[in-house]
C-alpha positions as CSV (number, residue, x, y, z in Angstrom):
1,X,-16.7,15.4,16.1
2,X,-17.5,18.9,16.7
3,X,-19.9,19.9,19.4
4,X,-22.2,21.8,17.0
5,X,-22.7,18.9,14.7
6,X,-22.4,15.9,17.0
7,X,-26.2,15.8,17.5
8,X,-27.5,14.1,14.4
9,X,-30.5,11.9,13.9
10,X,-30.2,8.3,14.9
11,X,-29.7,6.1,11.9
12,X,-32.9,4.3,10.9
13,X,-32.1,0.6,10.9
14,X,-33.6,-2.6,12.3
15,X,-31.7,-2.4,15.5
16,X,-32.8,1.1,16.5
17,X,-29.2,2.6,16.2
18,X,-27.4,-0.2,18.1
19,X,-24.7,-0.5,15.3
20,X,-24.2,3.2,15.4
21,X,-23.9,3.3,19.1
22,X,-21.4,0.5,19.1
23,X,-19.3,2.2,16.4
24,X,-19.5,5.5,18.3
25,X,-18.4,3.7,21.5
26,X,-15.5,2.1,19.6
27,X,-14.5,5.6,18.3
28,X,-14.7,6.9,21.9
29,X,-12.4,4.1,23.1
30,X,-10.0,4.8,20.3
31,X,-9.9,8.5,21.2
32,X,-9.2,7.7,24.9
33,X,-6.3,5.6,23.7
34,X,-5.1,8.3,21.4
35,X,-5.1,10.9,24.1
36,X,-3.1,8.6,26.3
37,X,-0.7,7.7,23.4
38,X,-0.1,11.4,22.6
39,X,0.8,12.0,26.2
40,X,3.6,9.5,25.6
41,X,4.5,11.0,22.2
42,X,4.7,14.5,23.8
43,X,7.1,13.3,26.4
44,X,9.5,11.9,23.9
45,X,9.2,14.2,20.9
46,X,11.3,17.4,20.6
47,X,11.4,20.7,18.7
48,X,8.8,21.7,16.2
49,X,7.3,18.2,16.2
50,X,6.2,18.9,19.8
51,X,3.8,21.6,18.5
52,X,2.4,19.0,16.1
53,X,2.0,16.5,18.9
54,X,0.3,19.1,21.1
55,X,-2.2,20.0,18.3
56,X,-3.0,16.4,17.8
57,X,-3.4,15.8,21.5
58,X,-5.8,18.8,21.8
59,X,-7.8,17.7,18.7
60,X,-8.2,14.1,20.1
61,X,-9.3,15.5,23.5
62,X,-12.0,17.6,21.7
63,X,-13.2,14.7,19.6
64,X,-13.3,12.4,22.7
65,X,-15.4,15.0,24.5
66,X,-17.8,15.3,21.6
67,X,-18.1,11.5,21.3
68,X,-19.1,11.3,24.9
69,X,-22.0,13.7,24.1
70,X,-22.9,11.6,21.1
71,X,-23.0,8.4,23.1
72,X,-25.4,10.1,25.6
73,X,-27.5,11.4,22.7
74,X,-27.8,7.9,21.4
75,X,-29.0,6.7,24.9
76,X,-25.8,5.0,26.0
77,X,-23.4,5.5,28.8
78,X,-20.0,6.8,27.6
79,X,-17.1,4.3,28.0
80,X,-14.6,5.5,30.5
81,X,-10.9,5.7,29.7
82,X,-8.7,2.9,31.0
83,X,-6.2,3.8,33.7
84,X,-3.4,2.9,31.3
85,X,-2.9,1.5,27.9
86,X,-0.4,-1.1,26.5
87,X,1.8,0.5,23.9
88,X,2.4,-1.5,20.7
89,X,6.2,-1.2,21.1
90,X,8.7,0.6,23.4
91,X,9.0,4.4,22.9
92,X,12.4,5.3,24.2
93,X,13.1,8.2,21.8
94,X,11.7,10.8,19.3
95,X,11.8,8.4,16.3
96,X,9.8,5.8,18.2
97,X,7.4,8.5,19.4
98,X,6.8,9.5,15.7
99,X,6.1,5.9,14.8
100,X,3.7,5.7,17.8
101,X,1.8,8.8,16.6
102,X,1.5,7.3,13.1
103,X,0.2,4.0,14.6
104,X,-2.4,5.9,16.7
105,X,-3.6,7.7,13.7
106,X,-3.8,4.5,11.6
107,X,-5.9,2.8,14.2
108,X,-8.2,5.8,14.5
109,X,-8.7,5.8,10.7
110,X,-9.8,2.2,10.9
111,X,-12.3,2.9,13.7
112,X,-13.7,6.0,11.9
113,X,-14.0,3.9,8.7
114,X,-16.3,1.6,10.7
115,X,-18.3,4.6,12.0
116,X,-18.7,5.9,8.4
117,X,-20.3,2.6,7.6
118,X,-22.5,2.4,10.7
119,X,-23.4,6.1,11.3
120,X,-26.3,8.2,10.3
121,X,-25.9,11.0,7.8
122,X,-24.5,13.6,10.2
123,X,-22.2,11.2,12.0
124,X,-21.1,9.7,8.7
125,X,-19.9,13.1,7.5
126,X,-18.1,13.8,10.9
127,X,-16.5,10.3,10.9
128,X,-15.3,10.8,7.3
129,X,-13.7,14.1,8.3
130,X,-12.1,12.4,11.3
131,X,-10.8,9.6,9.1
132,X,-9.4,12.1,6.7
133,X,-7.7,14.0,9.5
134,X,-6.2,10.8,11.0
135,X,-4.9,9.8,7.6
136,X,-3.3,13.2,7.0
137,X,-1.7,13.1,10.5
138,X,-0.4,9.6,9.9
139,X,1.2,10.7,6.6
140,X,2.9,13.6,8.4
141,X,4.2,11.5,11.2
142,X,5.3,8.6,9.0
143,X,6.4,10.5,6.0
144,X,4.2,8.4,3.6
145,X,0.7,7.0,3.4
146,X,-1.4,4.1,2.2
147,X,-3.9,4.0,-0.6
148,X,-7.0,3.4,1.4
149,X,-6.5,4.6,5.0
150,X,-8.8,2.9,7.5
151,X,-9.5,-0.1,5.2
152,X,-6.8,-2.4,6.3
153,X,-7.1,-6.2,6.1
154,X,-8.2,-7.3,9.5
155,X,-9.2,-10.9,8.7
156,X,-6.2,-12.3,10.7
157,X,-7.3,-10.6,13.9
158,X,-9.8,-12.1,16.3
159,X,-11.5,-8.8,16.8
160,X,-11.0,-5.6,14.6
161,X,-8.9,-3.0,16.2
162,X,-11.8,-0.6,16.1
163,X,-14.5,-2.9,17.3
164,X,-16.1,-2.7,20.7
165,X,-14.9,-6.3,21.4
166,X,-11.2,-5.4,20.9
167,X,-9.0,-5.3,24.0
168,X,-9.9,-2.1,25.9
169,X,-6.4,-1.7,27.4
170,X,-4.5,-1.8,24.1
171,X,-3.6,1.1,21.8
């Protein structure tokens, strides 16, 4: 979310914006995890892909900072980053780092899809843009994409990857 457009009107719904705040907090948590994950990616990736990793890292830091402001605007206290996050698999080399980057972007797409559903008009547009960016980065890292990024089947999971109740320490 960009600083200039992060301040949108609170969505008019029965819970006074609680669903939107919950979705924004989930996006903030996912951005914290992405910043951490890209730190790992940057340490393992080489060559021209390092520039791509640095750009993604910088972009996720900017979104994270904007989401902190949005949480405050919605009357919440921004969720702090965890001291560390559990990686979904070992990352010993550049190939694994690229897979991790694609996984981070896939998880972000899912969280932003939730925010598109829960957000007010301004945040919905911003979340859709973030979802699109995550999907494009995922395709670049993976070399291929999925038909509907961010809309994966999550019925088997106890808590959706992008939900506020998902494990805070997992990427």
